MMTF fields as JSON, N, C-alpha, C and O atoms, coordinates in Angstrom:
{
  "mmtfVersion": "1.0.0",
  "mmtfProducer": "UNKNOWN",
  "numBonds": 291,
  "numAtoms": 292,
  "numGroups": 73,
  "numChains": 1,
  "numModels": 1,
  "chainsPerModel": [1],
  "groupsPerChain": [73],
  "chainIdList": ["A"],
  "bondAtomList": [4, 2, 8, 6, 12, 10, 16, 14, 20, 18, 24, 22, 28, 26, 32, 30, 36, 34, 40, 38, 44, 42, 48, 46, 52, 50, 56, 54, 60, 58, 64, 62, 68, 66, 72, 70, 76, 74, 80, 78, 84, 82, 88, 86, 92, 90, 96, 94, 100, 98, 104, 102, 108, 106, 112, 110, 116, 114, 120, 118, 124, 122, 128, 126, 132, 130, 136, 134, 140, 138, 144, 142, 148, 146, 152, 150, 156, 154, 160, 158, 164, 162, 168, 166, 172, 170, 176, 174, 180, 178, 184, 182, 188, 186, 192, 190, 196, 194, 200, 198, 204, 202, 208, 206, 212, 210, 216, 214, 220, 218, 224, 222, 228, 226, 232, 230, 236, 234, 240, 238, 244, 242, 248, 246, 252, 250, 256, 254, 260, 258, 264, 262, 268, 266, 272, 270, 276, 274, 280, 278, 284, 282, 288, 286],
  "bondOrderList": [1, 1, 1, 1, 1, 1, 1, 1, 1, 1, 1, 1, 1, 1, 1, 1, 1, 1, 1, 1, 1, 1, 1, 1, 1, 1, 1, 1, 1, 1, 1, 1, 1, 1, 1, 1, 1, 1, 1, 1, 1, 1, 1, 1, 1, 1, 1, 1, 1, 1, 1, 1, 1, 1, 1, 1, 1, 1, 1, 1, 1, 1, 1, 1, 1, 1, 1, 1, 1, 1, 1, 1],
  "groupList": [{"groupName": "MET", "atomNameList": ["N", "CA", "C", "O"], "elementList": ["N", "C", "C", "O"], "formalChargeList": [0, 0, 0, 0], "bondAtomList": [1, 0, 2, 1, 3, 2], "bondOrderList": [1, 1, 2], "singleLetterCode": "M", "chemCompType": "L-PEPTIDE LINKING"}, {"groupName": "SER", "atomNameList": ["N", "CA", "C", "O"], "elementList": ["N", "C", "C", "O"], "formalChargeList": [0, 0, 0, 0], "bondAtomList": [1, 0, 2, 1, 3, 2], "bondOrderList": [1, 1, 2], "singleLetterCode": "S", "chemCompType": "L-PEPTIDE LINKING"}, {"groupName": "THR", "atomNameList": ["N", "CA", "C", "O"], "elementList": ["N", "C", "C", "O"], "formalChargeList": [0, 0, 0, 0], "bondAtomList": [1, 0, 2, 1, 3, 2], "bondOrderList": [1, 1, 2], "singleLetterCode": "T", "chemCompType": "L-PEPTIDE LINKING"}, {"groupName": "ARG", "atomNameList": ["N", "CA", "C", "O"], "elementList": ["N", "C", "C", "O"], "formalChargeList": [0, 0, 0, 0], "bondAtomList": [1, 0, 2, 1, 3, 2], "bondOrderList": [1, 1, 2], "singleLetterCode": "R", "chemCompType": "L-PEPTIDE LINKING"}, {"groupName": "LEU", "atomNameList": ["N", "CA", "C", "O"], "elementList": ["N", "C", "C", "O"], "formalChargeList": [0, 0, 0, 0], "bondAtomList": [1, 0, 2, 1, 3, 2], "bondOrderList": [1, 1, 2], "singleLetterCode": "L", "chemCompType": "L-PEPTIDE LINKING"}, {"groupName": "GLN", "atomNameList": ["N", "CA", "C", "O"], "elementList": ["N", "C", "C", "O"], "formalChargeList": [0, 0, 0, 0], "bondAtomList": [1, 0, 2, 1, 3, 2], "bondOrderList": [1, 1, 2], "singleLetterCode": "Q", "chemCompType": "L-PEPTIDE LINKING"}, {"groupName": "ASP", "atomNameList": ["N", "CA", "C", "O"], "elementList": ["N", "C", "C", "O"], "formalChargeList": [0, 0, 0, 0], "bondAtomList": [1, 0, 2, 1, 3, 2], "bondOrderList": [1, 1, 2], "singleLetterCode": "D", "chemCompType": "L-PEPTIDE LINKING"}, {"groupName": "ALA", "atomNameList": ["N", "CA", "C", "O"], "elementList": ["N", "C", "C", "O"], "formalChargeList": [0, 0, 0, 0], "bondAtomList": [1, 0, 2, 1, 3, 2], "bondOrderList": [1, 1, 2], "singleLetterCode": "A", "chemCompType": "L-PEPTIDE LINKING"}, {"groupName": "ILE", "atomNameList": ["N", "CA", "C", "O"], "elementList": ["N", "C", "C", "O"], "formalChargeList": [0, 0, 0, 0], "bondAtomList": [1, 0, 2, 1, 3, 2], "bondOrderList": [1, 1, 2], "singleLetterCode": "I", "chemCompType": "L-PEPTIDE LINKING"}, {"groupName": "LYS", "atomNameList": ["N", "CA", "C", "O"], "elementList": ["N", "C", "C", "O"], "formalChargeList": [0, 0, 0, 0], "bondAtomList": [1, 0, 2, 1, 3, 2], "bondOrderList": [1, 1, 2], "singleLetterCode": "K", "chemCompType": "L-PEPTIDE LINKING"}, {"groupName": "GLU", "atomNameList": ["N", "CA", "C", "O"], "elementList": ["N", "C", "C", "O"], "formalChargeList": [0, 0, 0, 0], "bondAtomList": [1, 0, 2, 1, 3, 2], "bondOrderList": [1, 1, 2], "singleLetterCode": "E", "chemCompType": "L-PEPTIDE LINKING"}, {"groupName": "CYS", "atomNameList": ["N", "CA", "C", "O"], "elementList": ["N", "C", "C", "O"], "formalChargeList": [0, 0, 0, 0], "bondAtomList": [1, 0, 2, 1, 3, 2], "bondOrderList": [1, 1, 2], "singleLetterCode": "C", "chemCompType": "L-PEPTIDE LINKING"}, {"groupName": "GLY", "atomNameList": ["N", "CA", "C", "O"], "elementList": ["N", "C", "C", "O"], "formalChargeList": [0, 0, 0, 0], "bondAtomList": [1, 0, 2, 1, 3, 2], "bondOrderList": [1, 1, 2], "singleLetterCode": "G", "chemCompType": "PEPTIDE LINKING"}, {"groupName": "TYR", "atomNameList": ["N", "CA", "C", "O"], "elementList": ["N", "C", "C", "O"], "formalChargeList": [0, 0, 0, 0], "bondAtomList": [1, 0, 2, 1, 3, 2], "bondOrderList": [1, 1, 2], "singleLetterCode": "Y", "chemCompType": "L-PEPTIDE LINKING"}, {"groupName": "VAL", "atomNameList": ["N", "CA", "C", "O"], "elementList": ["N", "C", "C", "O"], "formalChargeList": [0, 0, 0, 0], "bondAtomList": [1, 0, 2, 1, 3, 2], "bondOrderList": [1, 1, 2], "singleLetterCode": "V", "chemCompType": "L-PEPTIDE LINKING"}, {"groupName": "ASN", "atomNameList": ["N", "CA", "C", "O"], "elementList": ["N", "C", "C", "O"], "formalChargeList": [0, 0, 0, 0], "bondAtomList": [1, 0, 2, 1, 3, 2], "bondOrderList": [1, 1, 2], "singleLetterCode": "N", "chemCompType": "L-PEPTIDE LINKING"}, {"groupName": "PHE", "atomNameList": ["N", "CA", "C", "O"], "elementList": ["N", "C", "C", "O"], "formalChargeList": [0, 0, 0, 0], "bondAtomList": [1, 0, 2, 1, 3, 2], "bondOrderList": [1, 1, 2], "singleLetterCode": "F", "chemCompType": "L-PEPTIDE LINKING"}],
  "groupTypeList": [0, 1, 2, 3, 1, 4, 5, 6, 7, 8, 9, 10, 11, 4, 1, 6, 6, 12, 9, 8, 1, 9, 13, 10, 7, 3, 14, 8, 3, 10, 4, 8, 0, 1, 6, 12, 14, 14, 1, 10, 10, 10, 9, 3, 14, 4, 10, 7, 7, 4, 15, 6, 15, 5, 16, 6, 10, 5, 12, 16, 10, 4, 4, 1, 12, 14, 4, 4, 3, 1, 15, 4, 9],
  "groupIdList": [1, 2, 3, 4, 5, 6, 7, 8, 9, 10, 11, 12, 13, 14, 15, 16, 17, 18, 19, 20, 21, 22, 23, 24, 25, 26, 27, 28, 29, 30, 31, 32, 33, 34, 35, 36, 37, 38, 39, 40, 41, 42, 43, 44, 45, 46, 47, 48, 49, 50, 51, 52, 53, 54, 55, 56, 57, 58, 59, 60, 61, 62, 63, 64, 65, 66, 67, 68, 69, 70, 71, 72, 73],
  "secStructList": [7, 7, 2, 2, 2, 2, 2, 2, 2, 2, 2, 2, 2, 2, 2, 6, 1, 1, 1, 7, 7, 6, 6, 2, 2, 2, 2, 2, 2, 2, 2, 6, 6, 6, 6, 1, 7, 7, 7, 6, 6, 2, 2, 2, 2, 2, 2, 2, 2, 4, 4, 4, 7, 7, 1, 7, 1, 2, 2, 2, 2, 2, 2, 2, 2, 2, 2, 2, 2, 6, 6, 7, 7],
  "xCoordList": [1.624, 2.855, 1.92, 1.515, 1.829, 0.862, 2.017, 3.029, 1.437, 1.584, 2.862, 3.901, 2.501, 3.061, 4.606, 5.648, 4.524, 5.99, 6.819, 7.577, 6.287, 6.912, 7.661, 8.691, 6.559, 7.192, 8.142, 8.981, 8.131, 9.981, 10.663, 11.26, 10.679, 11.184, 11.725, 12.919, 11.056, 11.41, 12.457, 13.627, 11.947, 12.972, 14.177, 15.236, 13.909, 15.051, 16.247, 17.208, 15.975, 16.887, 17.45, 18.636, 16.613, 16.817, 17.798, 18.375, 18.011, 18.424, 19.594, 19.973, 20.612, 22.388, 22.637, 23.615, 21.689, 22.665, 21.368, 21.201, 20.017, 18.568, 18.046, 16.987, 18.698, 17.898, 18.439, 19.221, 17.85, 17.228, 18.142, 17.334, 18.933, 19.738, 19.257, 18.167, 20.174, 19.207, 18.894, 18.04, 20.035, 19.862, 18.503, 17.652, 19.117, 17.393, 16.305, 15.495, 15.842, 14.63, 14.478, 13.416, 15.436, 14.987, 14.817, 13.731, 15.435, 14.315, 13.254, 12.473, 13.023, 11.604, 10.653, 9.552, 10.515, 9.95, 10.536, 11.25, 10.48, 10.579, 9.489, 8.678, 9.371, 8.579, 7.236, 6.289, 7.409, 5.72, 4.506, 3.302, 5.914, 5.668, 5.292, 4.627, 6.229, 5.79, 4.033, 4.076, 3.4, 1.742, 1.713, 0.785, 2.618, 1.734, 0.817, 0.526, 0.57, -0.688, 0.165, 0.69, -0.026, 0.2, -1.094, -1.867, -1.226, -2.1, -2.474, -1.494, -3.509, -4.124, -3.019, -2.392, -3.048, -1.8, -0.578, -0.019, 0.119, 1.354, 1.526, 2.312, 1.029, 0.827, 0.818, 1.142, 0.36, 0.538, 1.743, 2.46, 2.162, 3.501, 4.626, 5.674, 4.6, 5.461, 5.544, 6.719, 4.176, 3.788, 5.122, 6.306, 3.903, 4.92, 6.256, 6.676, 7.283, 8.272, 8.971, 9.846, 8.078, 8.982, 8.89, 9.974, 7.235, 7.682, 8.279, 8.069, 9.023, 9.688, 11.503, 12.452, 11.284, 12.653, 13.514, 13.926, 13.698, 14.68, 14.703, 14.504, 15.079, 15.703, 16.89, 16.88, 17.852, 19.323, 18.27, 17.083, 18.53, 18.32, 18.108, 16.995, 18.605, 18.696, 17.025, 16.08, 17.393, 16.096, 14.767, 13.736, 14.809, 14.002, 13.273, 12.198, 14.245, 14.093, 12.833, 11.656, 13.501, 13.123, 11.592, 10.576, 11.565, 10.15, 8.754, 7.622, 9.622, 8.25, 8.109, 7.133, 8.782, 8.409, 7.438, 6.522, 7.613, 7.007, 5.212, 4.3, 5.429, 3.989, 3.738, 3.254, 3.975, 3.35, 2.587, 1.511, 3.815, 2.919, 1.965, 1.03, 1.763, 0.667, -0.655, -1.633, -0.927, -1.313, -1.829, -3.052, -1.145, -1.94, -2.642, -3.201, -2.657, -3.574, -4.759, -5.334],
  "yCoordList": [-9.294, -8.988, -7.866, -8.379, -6.752, -5.495, -6.107, -6.793, -5.643, -5.393, -4.738, -5.173, -3.437, -2.381, -3.053, -2.898, -3.669, -3.836, -3.946, -3.096, -6.124, -6.541, -6.032, -6.298, -5.233, -4.367, -3.567, -3.295, -3.163, -1.804, -3.145, -3.363, -4.107, -5.553, -6.132, -6.297, -6.29, -6.463, -5.216, -5.33, -3.899, -2.83, -2.586, -2.033, -3.03, -2.814, -4.113, -3.928, -5.071, -6.418, -5.547, -5.534, -4.959, -4.373, -3.397, -3.417, -2.576, -1.416, -1.786, -1.221, -2.764, -2.64, -3.767, -4.493, -4.001, -5.446, -5.515, -6.387, -5.084, -5.633, -6.993, -7.16, -8.201, -9.28, -9.606, -8.867, -10.956, -10.986, -12.469, -13.277, -12.703, -13.02, -14.485, -14.383, -15.863, -16.346, -16.475, -17.187, -15.371, -15.391, -14.346, -14.293, -13.308, -11.834, -12.769, -11.849, -13.521, -14.165, -15.229, -15.848, -15.617, -16.563, -15.057, -15.22, -13.427, -12.607, -12.427, -12.479, -12.184, -12.016, -13.221, -12.733, -15.238, -15.672, -16.065, -17.058, -15.576, -15.127, -14.298, -14.545, -12.821, -11.846, -12.129, -11.854, -12.873, -13.85, -14.476, -14.427, -15.173, -16.117, -16.087, -16.862, -14.476, -14.271, -14.642, -15.859, -14.465, -14.833, -15.777, -16.068, -17.066, -18.231, -17.941, -18.91, -17.069, -17.155, -16.059, -14.971, -17.31, -15.957, -15.155, -15.573, -14.528, -13.714, -13.544, -13.47, -13.512, -12.921, -12.34, -12.673, -10.725, -10.205, -10.066, -9.005, -10.943, -11.343, -12.26, -11.788, -13.188, -13.949, -13.318, -13.76, -12.313, -10.881, -10.323, -10.316, -9.675, -9.207, -10.44, -10.15, -11.521, -12.244, -12.581, -12.647, -13.238, -13.803, -12.978, -13.282, -11.216, -9.96, -10.02, -10.208, -9.926, -10.159, -11.28, -11.079, -12.8, -13.974, -13.436, -13.214, -13.192, -13.052, -11.629, -11.15, -10.867, -9.945, -10.088, -9.304, -11.76, -12.373, -11.339, -10.3, -11.493, -10.917, -10.859, -9.919, -12.328, -13.585, -13.832, -14.401, -13.458, -14.925, -16.582, -16.331, -17.988, -18.825, -19.266, -19.791, -19.292, -19.991, -19.635, -20.306, -17.715, -17.231, -17.238, -16.796, -17.653, -17.741, -19.246, -19.467, -20.072, -21.515, -21.433, -21.771, -20.887, -21.123, -20.259, -20.786, -18.495, -18.266, -18.433, -17.963, -19.639, -19.889, -21.17, -21.592, -22.146, -23.242, -22.667, -23.43, -21.362, -20.797, -20.98, -21.651, -19.481, -19.259, -20.941, -21.401, -21.78, -23.456, -23.298, -22.771, -24.098, -24.318, -23.613, -24.329, -22.605, -21.999, -22.187, -21.671, -22.897, -22.858, -23.845, -23.962, -24.696, -26.341, -26.446, -27.51, -25.143, -25.158, -24.782, -24.914],
  "zCoordList": [19.061, 19.149, 17.646, 16.603, 17.895, 17.478, 15.622, 15.48, 14.997, 13.35, 13.095, 12.598, 13.612, 13.322, 13.864, 13.227, 14.905, 16.086, 14.795, 14.327, 13.937, 13.339, 11.762, 11.142, 11.597, 10.611, 10.821, 9.962, 11.815, 12.364, 12.282, 11.229, 13.234, 13.198, 11.598, 11.347, 10.998, 9.562, 9.275, 9.643, 8.535, 8.427, 9.639, 9.341, 10.942, 11.001, 10.538, 9.791, 11.028, 10.074, 8.835, 8.506, 8.317, 6.649, 6.318, 5.231, 7.164, 7.347, 7.028, 6.002, 7.63, 7.496, 6.475, 6.653, 5.239, 3.713, 3.754, 4.607, 3.302, 2.836, 2.84, 2.235, 3.521, 3.875, 5.374, 5.972, 5.954, 7.13, 7.867, 8.323, 7.957, 8.246, 9.378, 9.941, 9.659, 10.118, 11.586, 12.114, 12.323, 13.458, 13.962, 14.85, 12.303, 12.945, 12.209, 12.102, 11.799, 11.463, 12.569, 12.51, 13.701, 14.864, 15.761, 16.317, 16.256, 16.185, 16.149, 17.1, 15.057, 14.401, 14.56, 14.816, 14.511, 15.147, 16.597, 16.459, 18.119, 18.973, 19.214, 20.107, 18.093, 18.46, 18.437, 19.173, 17.197, 16.432, 17.38, 17.629, 17.747, 18.703, 20.325, 21.012, 20.738, 22.4, 22.142, 21.96, 22.097, 21.984, 22.145, 22.899, 21.641, 21.184, 19.647, 18.945, 19.395, 18.269, 17.322, 17.562, 15.537, 14.312, 14.628, 15.489, 14.252, 13.936, 12.004, 11.263, 11.552, 10.3, 9.475, 8.469, 10.822, 9.979, 10.545, 10.265, 11.386, 11.319, 9.885, 9.064, 9.63, 8.701, 6.927, 5.824, 7.372, 5.881, 5.889, 4.888, 7.293, 6.64, 6.723, 6.147, 7.225, 7.136, 6.311, 5.95, 4.963, 3.519, 2.767, 2.614, 2.204, 1.908, 1.927, 0.785, 2.889, 3.69, 2.586, 1.744, 3.002, 2.4, 0.626, 0.086, -0.454, -1.578, -1.827, -2.941, -0.893, -1.803, -1.547, -1.573, -1.265, -1.096, -0.08, -0.596, 0.825, 2.001, 2.793, 3.563, 2.985, 3.682, 2.965, 1.874, 3.49, 3.224, 3.16, 3.372, 2.933, 2.444, 3.808, 3.842, 4.839, 6.512, 7.08, 7.496, 6.737, 7.336, 6.564, 7.07, 5.564, 4.903, 5.368, 5.925, 4.93, 5.768, 6.954, 6.827, 8.086, 9.548, 9.48, 9.933, 8.688, 8.801, 7.895, 8.0, 6.64, 6.458, 6.653, 6.033, 7.375, 8.182, 9.668, 9.974, 10.582, 10.896, 10.57, 11.052, 8.954, 8.383, 8.321, 9.355, 7.372, 6.591, 8.419, 8.703, 9.593, 10.749, 11.115, 11.473, 11.195, 11.432, 10.601, 11.143, 9.248, 8.273, 8.703, 8.631, 9.192, 8.997, 10.414, 10.68, 11.591, 12.678, 12.808, 13.888]
}
C-alpha cells in the first residue's frame, strides 16, 4: 500500500469527528496488511497518528497492536 493512501485514509477517518473509531481502525489495518507487510513508511505514518492521539481507545489498541507485532518481526 502506498503511504499516501494510508495518510489519505487516516485524514478521511478524522474528518467526521476528529478521532478514529474501532471500525475505522479495522479498515486502516486491512489497508496496511493488504500486501502482508508493514513497510517502514507505514510504520512511521501509523506511529505519528498514534502519538497524536487520533484514535479512540479501541482503535488505539487495535492499531498499536499492528505496530507492535510489526516491530517484533
